[in-house]
C-alpha positions as CSV (number, residue, x, y, z in Angstrom):
1,M,164.3,78.4,116.9
2,L,163.4,77.5,120.5
3,R,159.7,76.8,121.0
4,I,159.4,76.1,124.7
5,L,156.3,77.4,126.4
6,N,156.8,78.6,130.0
7,D,153.9,78.3,132.4
8,K,153.9,82.1,132.9
9,D,154.0,82.9,129.1
10,E,150.3,83.4,128.7
11,F,150.1,85.5,131.9
12,F,152.8,87.9,130.7
13,M,151.4,88.0,127.2
14,S,148.1,89.1,128.6
15,I,149.8,92.1,130.1
16,A,151.3,92.9,126.7
17,L,147.8,92.6,125.3
18,Q,146.6,95.2,127.8
19,E,149.3,97.5,126.5
20,A,148.2,96.8,122.9
21,L,144.7,97.8,123.8
22,K,146.0,101.1,125.2
23,A,147.7,101.7,121.9
24,A,144.5,101.1,120.0
25,D,142.6,103.5,122.3
26,A,145.2,106.1,121.5
27,G,144.8,105.5,117.8
28,E,148.2,103.7,117.5
29,V,148.8,100.4,115.9
30,P,148.0,98.0,118.7
31,V,151.3,96.4,119.7
32,G,152.3,95.9,123.3
33,A,155.4,94.8,125.0
34,V,156.6,93.8,128.5
35,V,160.1,93.1,129.8
36,V,160.2,90.6,132.6
37,S,163.2,90.0,134.8
38,G,164.8,86.5,135.4
39,S,163.0,86.4,138.8
40,G,159.6,86.9,137.1
41,E,159.0,90.6,137.9
42,V,157.6,93.0,135.3
43,V,160.3,95.5,134.8
44,S,158.7,97.6,132.1
45,R,155.7,97.7,129.8
46,A,155.0,99.8,126.7
47,Y,153.0,100.2,123.5
48,N,153.5,101.8,120.1
49,T,153.5,105.6,120.1
50,K,154.8,106.3,116.5
51,E,151.8,108.5,115.6
52,R,151.8,110.5,118.8
53,S,155.5,111.0,118.9
54,Q,156.1,111.1,115.1
55,D,159.1,108.9,115.8
56,P,159.7,105.9,113.6
57,T,161.6,104.1,116.4
58,A,158.7,104.4,118.9
59,H,157.8,100.7,118.7
60,A,156.5,99.0,121.8
61,E,159.6,96.8,122.0
62,M,162.0,99.7,121.8
63,A,160.2,101.7,124.5
64,A,160.0,98.7,126.8
65,I,163.7,98.0,126.3
66,R,164.7,101.6,126.9
67,E,162.6,101.8,130.1
68,A,163.9,98.5,131.4
69,S,167.5,99.6,130.8
70,A,166.9,102.9,132.6
71,L,165.2,101.2,135.6
72,L,167.9,98.4,135.9
73,G,170.7,100.8,135.2
74,S,172.3,98.8,132.4
75,W,171.9,98.3,128.7
76,R,172.5,94.6,129.3
77,L,169.2,93.0,130.0
78,E,170.7,89.6,130.6
79,G,168.3,87.1,132.1
80,C,165.3,89.2,131.0
81,S,162.5,88.1,128.7
82,L,160.5,90.3,126.3
83,Y,156.9,89.6,125.6
84,V,155.4,91.3,122.5
85,T,152.1,90.8,120.8
86,L,153.5,91.0,117.3
87,E,156.6,89.4,115.8
88,P,159.4,92.0,116.0
89,C,160.7,93.9,113.0
90,I,164.3,94.2,111.9
91,M,165.0,97.2,114.0
92,C,163.5,95.7,117.2
93,S,165.2,92.4,116.6
94,G,168.5,94.3,116.5
95,A,167.7,96.0,119.8
96,I,166.8,92.6,121.3
97,I,170.2,91.2,120.3
98,N,172.1,94.3,121.4
99,S,170.4,94.4,124.8
100,R,171.3,90.8,125.4
101,I,167.7,89.8,126.2
102,M,167.6,86.1,127.0
103,R,164.3,85.2,125.4
104,I,161.5,86.7,123.3
105,I,158.0,85.5,123.3
106,Y,155.6,86.9,120.7
107,G,151.9,86.5,119.9
108,C,151.3,86.5,116.2
109,T,153.5,86.6,113.1
110,D,154.0,89.6,110.9
111,P,154.1,88.4,107.3
112,K,154.9,91.9,106.0
113,G,157.7,92.9,108.5
114,G,158.5,90.1,110.9
115,A,162.2,89.5,111.4
116,V,162.1,86.5,113.7
117,E,160.5,84.0,111.4
118,S,158.2,85.5,108.8
119,L,160.7,87.3,106.5
120,Y,164.0,86.9,108.3
121,G,165.4,84.8,111.1
122,I,167.7,87.4,112.7
123,L,167.4,86.1,116.2
124,D,168.5,82.7,115.0
125,D,171.5,83.9,112.9
126,G,174.6,82.0,114.1
127,R,176.8,84.8,112.8
128,L,175.7,87.2,115.5
129,N,177.3,87.5,118.9
130,H,174.2,86.7,121.0
131,R,171.6,84.0,120.9
132,V,168.0,84.7,121.9
133,G,165.5,82.0,122.8
134,V,162.2,82.3,120.8
135,T,158.7,81.2,121.5
136,G,156.0,82.3,119.1
137,G,152.3,81.9,118.9
138,V,151.5,82.6,122.6
139,L,147.8,83.9,122.7
140,R,148.1,84.1,118.9
141,E,144.4,84.5,118.3
142,S,143.9,87.3,120.8
143,C,147.0,89.2,119.5
144,S,145.9,88.8,115.9
145,N,142.3,89.8,116.6
146,V,143.4,93.1,118.3
147,L,145.3,94.0,115.1
148,K,142.5,92.8,112.7
149,D,139.9,94.8,114.6
150,F,142.0,97.9,114.7
151,F,142.6,97.9,110.9
152,F,139.0,96.9,110.1
153,A,137.8,99.9,112.1
154,L,140.4,102.1,110.4
155,R,139.4,101.0,106.9
156,R,135.7,101.8,107.8
157,G,136.8,105.3,108.9
158,C,136.0,104.6,112.5
159,R,138.2,105.3,115.4
160,A,139.7,102.0,116.2
161,V,138.6,100.1,119.3
């Protein structure tokens, strides 16, 4: 697994964190994602909307990939990077591979559903037709705290953040 930290990784992850906070404000699990072009432009940004949409595929990564593909006019997001606050699940990892994203950068691991390193290593599987560079742990504490605060408030019966 590639672990190279780019000098812009924290900047783009902070944008993904802003998206995660929007999700928390909406009562959604606070995960945010940003697709960045090879030239360093933000192409799309999104957050989880599973509760509002009642759609199990409405993860932040999926929404950001869909929007980026629509805006760029191609399902191939070659040269693009995806920043996401939480390690992607199996579904999102499959979409990352299928969209030909060059690199994924995530904040904190997901020990219950992570498919990049926690439970599975899908993006690192040599049997698949596309390789994705991976950098984990960018703004880990901040990404983790947003999730912890949300679930703490939820358990207390309060509206999260």
